[in-house]
C-alpha positions, 0 to 999 in steps of 0.5 A: 521542493525536495521529493518525498523520501522513505527509508527502504531497508538500508537505502533512501528511496526518493519518490520523485515520480508523481504516478509512482509515488501515488501508486506506492503510497496507495498500495502501502495503505492497502497492505496494512488494510489487508493484514490489519483490517479497516474501520473496525472490520476484520482483516481480509487477507491477514495471511499477506503479513507472512506470505504472498503467492506469485499470482497475488504479486502479479495482480498488483502490477497487471490488472487483468482486463484493464492492462491492455486498455490502460497499458504502458501509460500507467506502468509507473503507477503500477510499479509504485503499487507493487513496491508500496504493497511489498514494502509494508513488511519493511515498515514496522513503525508505519504498521504500528502507526496504522494500527494505532490510528485504526484504534482511535475512537475519533478515527472510527467515528469520523469514518462512520459519519462518512 
């Protein structure tokens, strides 16, 4: 089975490392949740759509108080988080899909029921 791939600007990025892929896809979702909200809630970090501080970017990779404990064993996953989150702005079609999904009544109802 071929590794999952995404278009990253002008290149194809192959998500061929399981930990990296998991981190990347999770953080891509976080990016859209932060700027568009989730489950009918207002966005928590709407300004992330246009700007991030270096401190905010570093927190995506180095989790304070956890990095020493988890360390290098999870580095691929952390780098996936970073690229997934920062890649959100490179995926306007995916952003539109996320916004449409959040607006669907069946999606809202399924999340309320739990």
